[in-house]
A tleap script that builds the chain and sets N, CA, C and O, in Angstrom:
source leaprc.protein.ff14SB
mol = sequence {
  NMET LYS VAL GLU ILE ASP ARG GLU LEU CYS
  GLN GLY HIE GLY GLN CYS GLN GLU SER ALA
  PRO ALA ILE PHE GLU VAL ARG ASP ASP GLY
  VAL ALA TYR LEU LEU VAL ASP GLU ILE PRO
  ALA ASP GLN GLU ALA ASN VAL ARG ASP ALA
  ALA ASN ARG CYS PRO VAL ASP ALA ILE ARG
  LEU THR CASP
}
set mol.1.N position { 0.932 -1.251 -0.135 }
set mol.1.CA position { 0.080 -0.079 0.243 }
set mol.1.C position { 0.667 1.318 0.231 }
set mol.1.O position { 1.315 1.705 1.204 }
set mol.2.N position { 0.472 2.089 -0.820 }
set mol.2.CA position { 1.282 3.432 -0.901 }
set mol.2.C position { 0.267 4.439 -0.248 }
set mol.2.O position { -0.945 4.231 -0.201 }
set mol.3.N position { 0.851 5.470 0.214 }
set mol.3.CA position { 0.032 6.546 1.014 }
set mol.3.C position { 0.485 8.198 0.468 }
set mol.3.O position { 1.615 8.679 0.551 }
set mol.4.N position { -0.476 8.723 0.026 }
set mol.4.CA position { 0.126 10.288 -0.401 }
set mol.4.C position { -0.849 10.984 0.636 }
set mol.4.O position { -1.874 10.519 1.136 }
set mol.5.N position { -0.181 12.386 0.852 }
set mol.5.CA position { -1.049 13.307 1.601 }
set mol.5.C position { -0.957 14.632 0.685 }
set mol.5.O position { 0.071 15.284 0.503 }
set mol.6.N position { -2.232 14.904 0.143 }
set mol.6.CA position { -2.254 16.645 -0.350 }
set mol.6.C position { -2.087 17.657 0.385 }
set mol.6.O position { -3.079 18.187 0.885 }
set mol.7.N position { -0.869 18.135 0.611 }
set mol.7.CA position { -0.387 18.832 1.744 }
set mol.7.C position { -1.406 20.308 1.692 }
set mol.7.O position { -1.869 20.865 2.687 }
set mol.8.N position { -1.604 20.764 0.175 }
set mol.8.CA position { -2.654 21.547 -0.187 }
set mol.8.C position { -3.951 21.532 0.367 }
set mol.8.O position { -4.576 22.517 0.760 }
set mol.9.N position { -4.361 20.209 0.377 }
set mol.9.CA position { -5.904 20.003 0.594 }
set mol.9.C position { -5.762 19.908 2.538 }
set mol.9.O position { -6.668 20.240 3.302 }
set mol.10.N position { -4.872 19.562 2.812 }
set mol.10.CA position { -4.605 19.317 4.593 }
set mol.10.C position { -5.295 20.586 5.139 }
set mol.10.O position { -5.295 21.707 4.631 }
set mol.11.N position { -5.867 20.184 6.252 }
set mol.11.CA position { -6.362 21.352 7.039 }
set mol.11.C position { -5.705 20.972 8.389 }
set mol.11.O position { -5.499 21.935 9.129 }
set mol.12.N position { -5.343 19.772 8.847 }
set mol.12.CA position { -4.573 19.401 10.157 }
set mol.12.C position { -5.433 18.915 11.297 }
set mol.12.O position { -5.058 18.697 12.449 }
set mol.13.N position { -6.972 18.745 10.661 }
set mol.13.CA position { -8.161 18.098 11.776 }
set mol.13.C position { -7.525 16.896 12.572 }
set mol.13.O position { -8.111 16.578 13.607 }
set mol.14.N position { -6.266 16.109 12.176 }
set mol.14.CA position { -5.933 15.339 12.923 }
set mol.14.C position { -6.358 13.793 13.136 }
set mol.14.O position { -5.932 12.970 13.946 }
set mol.15.N position { -7.431 13.670 12.040 }
set mol.15.CA position { -8.228 12.141 12.199 }
set mol.15.C position { -7.284 11.266 11.468 }
set mol.15.O position { -7.542 10.063 11.436 }
set mol.16.N position { -6.429 11.629 10.990 }
set mol.16.CA position { -5.317 10.331 10.328 }
set mol.16.C position { -4.471 9.877 11.806 }
set mol.16.O position { -4.219 8.781 12.307 }
set mol.17.N position { -4.193 11.229 12.196 }
set mol.17.CA position { -3.222 10.416 13.497 }
set mol.17.C position { -3.941 10.092 14.617 }
set mol.17.O position { -3.313 9.720 15.608 }
set mol.18.N position { -5.215 10.166 14.656 }
set mol.18.CA position { -6.114 9.614 15.804 }
set mol.18.C position { -6.197 8.003 15.505 }
set mol.18.O position { -6.288 7.126 16.364 }
set mol.19.N position { -6.152 7.844 14.262 }
set mol.19.CA position { -6.612 6.605 13.448 }
set mol.19.C position { -5.499 5.490 13.443 }
set mol.19.O position { -5.539 4.300 13.757 }
set mol.20.N position { -4.494 6.299 12.977 }
set mol.20.CA position { -2.944 5.699 12.914 }
set mol.20.C position { -1.760 6.362 13.249 }
set mol.20.O position { -0.840 6.741 12.524 }
set mol.21.N position { -1.941 6.457 14.613 }
set mol.21.CA position { -0.770 7.437 15.038 }
set mol.21.C position { 0.938 7.142 14.770 }
set mol.21.O position { 1.853 7.966 14.782 }
set mol.22.N position { 0.996 5.568 14.514 }
set mol.22.CA position { 2.172 5.072 14.165 }
set mol.22.C position { 2.726 5.556 12.710 }
set mol.22.O position { 3.893 5.351 12.373 }
set mol.23.N position { 1.778 6.216 11.885 }
set mol.23.CA position { 1.859 6.373 10.498 }
set mol.23.C position { 1.740 7.823 9.982 }
set mol.23.O position { 2.274 8.282 8.973 }
set mol.24.N position { 0.802 8.565 11.012 }
set mol.24.CA position { 0.672 9.898 10.561 }
set mol.24.C position { 0.931 10.963 11.863 }
set mol.24.O position { 0.756 10.662 13.044 }
set mol.25.N position { 1.393 12.288 11.355 }
set mol.25.CA position { 1.799 13.044 12.511 }
set mol.25.C position { 1.263 14.274 12.011 }
set mol.25.O position { 1.653 14.606 10.891 }
set mol.26.N position { 0.406 15.061 12.635 }
set mol.26.CA position { 0.163 16.602 12.606 }
set mol.26.C position { 0.983 17.295 13.169 }
set mol.26.O position { 0.983 17.271 14.400 }
set mol.27.N position { 1.928 18.121 12.474 }
set mol.27.CA position { 3.022 19.189 13.020 }
set mol.27.C position { 2.748 20.299 13.132 }
set mol.27.O position { 1.758 20.717 12.531 }
set mol.28.N position { 3.376 20.999 13.784 }
set mol.28.CA position { 3.146 22.394 14.257 }
set mol.28.C position { 2.574 23.324 13.140 }
set mol.28.O position { 1.769 24.236 13.332 }
set mol.29.N position { 3.158 22.924 11.848 }
set mol.29.CA position { 2.761 23.821 10.785 }
set mol.29.C position { 1.345 23.594 10.154 }
set mol.29.O position { 0.869 24.080 9.128 }
set mol.30.N position { 0.634 22.433 11.349 }
set mol.30.CA position { -0.953 22.413 10.809 }
set mol.30.C position { -0.876 21.240 9.752 }
set mol.30.O position { -1.991 21.101 9.250 }
set mol.31.N position { -0.066 20.454 9.298 }
set mol.31.CA position { -0.164 19.580 8.230 }
set mol.31.C position { 0.294 18.123 8.436 }
set mol.31.O position { 1.304 17.832 9.077 }
set mol.32.N position { -0.449 17.311 7.901 }
set mol.32.CA position { -0.215 15.624 8.485 }
set mol.32.C position { 0.969 15.272 7.297 }
set mol.32.O position { 0.988 15.602 6.111 }
set mol.33.N position { 2.015 14.416 8.150 }
set mol.33.CA position { 3.253 14.151 7.635 }
set mol.33.C position { 3.116 12.499 7.949 }
set mol.33.O position { 2.596 12.032 8.962 }
set mol.34.N position { 3.743 11.679 6.772 }
set mol.34.CA position { 3.786 10.328 7.099 }
set mol.34.C position { 4.976 10.231 7.743 }
set mol.34.O position { 5.928 10.993 7.578 }
set mol.35.N position { 4.917 9.053 8.672 }
set mol.35.CA position { 6.168 8.615 9.584 }
set mol.35.C position { 7.113 7.683 9.128 }
set mol.35.O position { 8.240 7.560 9.607 }
set mol.36.N position { 6.580 6.926 8.057 }
set mol.36.CA position { 7.225 5.851 7.434 }
set mol.36.C position { 7.119 5.875 6.355 }
set mol.36.O position { 6.097 6.380 5.888 }
set mol.37.N position { 8.003 5.406 5.595 }
set mol.37.CA position { 8.165 5.103 3.954 }
set mol.37.C position { 7.262 3.916 3.603 }
set mol.37.O position { 6.634 3.997 2.547 }
set mol.38.N position { 7.135 2.917 4.300 }
set mol.38.CA position { 6.273 1.881 3.901 }
set mol.38.C position { 5.524 1.395 4.781 }
set mol.38.O position { 6.106 1.046 5.807 }
set mol.39.N position { 3.972 1.187 4.725 }
set mol.39.CA position { 3.206 0.824 5.499 }
set mol.39.C position { 3.120 -0.560 5.701 }
set mol.39.O position { 3.102 -1.339 4.748 }
set mol.40.N position { 3.060 -0.975 7.023 }
set mol.40.CA position { 3.357 -2.165 7.611 }
set mol.40.C position { 1.746 -3.026 7.320 }
set mol.40.O position { 0.674 -2.426 7.406 }
set mol.41.N position { 1.835 -4.174 7.050 }
set mol.41.CA position { 0.710 -5.027 6.798 }
set mol.41.C position { -0.569 -4.473 7.856 }
set mol.41.O position { -1.736 -4.127 7.670 }
set mol.42.N position { 0.377 -4.602 9.119 }
set mol.42.CA position { -0.632 -4.622 10.338 }
set mol.42.C position { -1.294 -3.158 10.806 }
set mol.42.O position { -1.987 -2.861 11.779 }
set mol.43.N position { -0.795 -2.397 9.720 }
set mol.43.CA position { -1.168 -0.856 9.961 }
set mol.43.C position { -2.375 -0.721 8.758 }
set mol.43.O position { -3.144 0.239 8.713 }
set mol.44.N position { -2.396 -1.709 7.919 }
set mol.44.CA position { -3.070 -1.161 6.557 }
set mol.44.C position { -4.798 -0.836 7.006 }
set mol.44.O position { -5.398 0.136 6.547 }
set mol.45.N position { -5.220 -1.495 7.645 }
set mol.45.CA position { -6.716 -0.989 7.952 }
set mol.45.C position { -6.891 0.190 8.969 }
set mol.45.O position { -7.922 0.860 9.029 }
set mol.46.N position { -5.731 0.395 9.807 }
set mol.46.CA position { -5.829 1.797 10.345 }
set mol.46.C position { -5.612 3.122 9.293 }
set mol.46.O position { -6.204 4.200 9.351 }
set mol.47.N position { -4.628 2.721 8.367 }
set mol.47.CA position { -4.707 3.798 7.277 }
set mol.47.C position { -5.867 3.722 6.624 }
set mol.47.O position { -6.465 4.792 6.734 }
set mol.48.N position { -6.497 2.879 5.947 }
set mol.48.CA position { -7.810 2.973 5.518 }
set mol.48.C position { -8.890 3.888 6.055 }
set mol.48.O position { -9.701 4.641 5.516 }
set mol.49.N position { -8.580 3.515 7.477 }
set mol.49.CA position { -9.748 4.086 8.303 }
set mol.49.C position { -9.440 5.822 8.234 }
set mol.49.O position { -10.177 6.769 7.959 }
set mol.50.N position { -8.018 5.733 8.615 }
set mol.50.CA position { -7.671 7.537 8.678 }
set mol.50.C position { -7.806 8.015 7.134 }
set mol.50.O position { -8.004 9.230 7.107 }
set mol.51.N position { -7.766 7.487 5.950 }
set mol.51.CA position { -8.075 8.072 4.593 }
set mol.51.C position { -9.843 8.403 4.627 }
set mol.51.O position { -10.338 9.432 4.168 }
set mol.52.N position { -10.509 7.446 5.181 }
set mol.52.CA position { -12.005 7.511 5.193 }
set mol.52.C position { -12.306 8.487 5.983 }
set mol.52.O position { -13.202 9.208 5.546 }
set mol.53.N position { -11.824 8.805 7.121 }
set mol.53.CA position { -12.001 9.961 8.130 }
set mol.53.C position { -11.602 11.227 7.969 }
set mol.53.O position { -11.951 12.115 8.747 }
set mol.54.N position { -10.739 11.451 6.819 }
set mol.54.CA position { -10.285 12.648 6.402 }
set mol.54.C position { -11.224 13.524 5.861 }
set mol.54.O position { -11.682 13.355 4.731 }
set mol.55.N position { -11.605 14.632 6.729 }
set mol.55.CA position { -12.941 15.439 6.084 }
set mol.55.C position { -12.493 16.129 4.910 }
set mol.55.O position { -13.414 16.453 4.161 }
set mol.56.N position { -11.533 16.392 4.599 }
set mol.56.CA position { -11.128 17.006 2.909 }
set mol.56.C position { -10.703 16.312 2.063 }
set mol.56.O position { -10.234 16.813 1.041 }
set mol.57.N position { -10.757 14.707 2.288 }
set mol.57.CA position { -10.087 13.789 1.442 }
set mol.57.C position { -8.617 14.091 0.833 }
set mol.57.O position { -8.285 13.933 -0.341 }
set mol.58.N position { -7.791 14.574 1.926 }
set mol.58.CA position { -6.421 14.852 1.680 }
set mol.58.C position { -5.335 13.508 1.787 }
set mol.58.O position { -4.110 13.576 1.681 }
set mol.59.N position { -6.049 12.437 1.995 }
set mol.59.CA position { -5.132 11.314 1.973 }
set mol.59.C position { -5.717 10.462 0.432 }
set mol.59.O position { -6.875 10.283 0.056 }
set mol.60.N position { -4.674 10.140 -0.090 }
set mol.60.CA position { -4.841 9.069 -1.189 }
set mol.60.C position { -3.978 7.468 -1.238 }
set mol.60.O position { -2.753 7.369 -1.163 }
set mol.61.N position { -4.745 6.532 -1.351 }
set mol.61.CA position { -4.346 4.845 -1.390 }
set mol.61.C position { -4.205 4.436 -2.753 }
set mol.61.O position { -4.919 4.599 -3.743 }
set mol.62.N position { -2.997 3.804 -2.544 }
set mol.62.CA position { -3.139 2.973 -3.824 }
set mol.62.C position { -2.275 1.609 -3.254 }
set mol.62.O position { -1.529 1.632 -2.275 }
set mol.63.N position { -2.538 0.505 -4.045 }
set mol.63.CA position { -2.142 -0.932 -3.501 }
set mol.63.C position { -0.977 -0.926 -4.641 }
set mol.63.O position { -0.220 -1.891 -4.755 }
savepdb mol mol.pdb
quit
Protein backbone atom coordinates (compact mmCIF):
# COMPACT_ATOMS: atom_id res chain seq x y z
CA UNK A 1 0.00 0.00 0.00
CA UNK A 2 1.21 3.48 -0.89
CA UNK A 3 -0.05 6.61 0.83
CA UNK A 4 0.09 10.20 -0.33
CA UNK A 5 -0.99 13.30 1.57
CA UNK A 6 -2.09 16.31 -0.44
CA UNK A 7 -0.61 19.03 1.75
CA UNK A 8 -2.52 21.73 -0.09
CA UNK A 9 -5.80 20.08 0.91
CA UNK A 10 -4.77 19.05 4.43
CA UNK A 11 -6.19 21.28 7.14
CA UNK A 12 -4.66 19.49 10.11
CA UNK A 13 -7.88 18.08 11.58
CA UNK A 14 -5.86 15.17 13.00
CA UNK A 15 -8.29 12.39 12.17
CA UNK A 16 -5.47 10.50 10.45
CA UNK A 17 -3.25 10.77 13.51
CA UNK A 18 -6.06 9.49 15.74
CA UNK A 19 -6.67 6.50 13.45
CA UNK A 20 -3.04 5.60 12.79
CA UNK A 21 -0.64 7.39 15.16
CA UNK A 22 2.24 5.15 14.10
CA UNK A 23 1.82 6.35 10.50
CA UNK A 24 0.61 9.98 10.58
CA UNK A 25 1.61 13.05 12.55
CA UNK A 26 0.11 16.53 12.38
CA UNK A 27 2.98 18.89 13.02
CA UNK A 28 3.14 22.46 14.27
CA UNK A 29 2.62 23.78 10.75
CA UNK A 30 -0.88 22.26 10.81
CA UNK A 31 -0.21 19.66 8.12
CA UNK A 32 -0.10 15.86 8.34
CA UNK A 33 3.10 13.98 7.57
CA UNK A 34 3.88 10.32 7.04
CA UNK A 35 6.16 8.83 9.68
CA UNK A 36 7.11 5.77 7.60
CA UNK A 37 8.09 5.07 4.01
CA UNK A 38 6.32 1.70 3.84
CA UNK A 39 3.00 0.87 5.47
CA UNK A 40 3.30 -2.32 7.56
CA UNK A 41 0.63 -4.91 6.82
CA UNK A 42 -0.68 -4.71 10.38
CA UNK A 43 -1.35 -0.95 9.91
CA UNK A 44 -3.22 -1.12 6.60
CA UNK A 45 -6.69 -1.19 8.20
CA UNK A 46 -5.80 1.83 10.35
CA UNK A 47 -4.51 3.72 7.31
CA UNK A 48 -7.70 2.97 5.36
CA UNK A 49 -9.71 4.23 8.33
CA UNK A 50 -7.58 7.38 8.43
CA UNK A 51 -8.21 8.03 4.75
CA UNK A 52 -11.95 7.49 5.19
CA UNK A 53 -12.09 9.82 8.20
CA UNK A 54 -10.20 12.70 6.55
CA UNK A 55 -12.83 15.44 6.19
CA UNK A 56 -11.09 17.02 3.19
CA UNK A 57 -10.00 13.80 1.40
CA UNK A 58 -6.33 14.77 1.58
CA UNK A 59 -5.14 11.15 1.88
CA UNK A 60 -4.82 9.01 -1.23
CA UNK A 61 -4.22 5.27 -1.11
CA UNK A 62 -2.95 2.99 -3.86
CA UNK A 63 -2.22 -0.71 -3.67
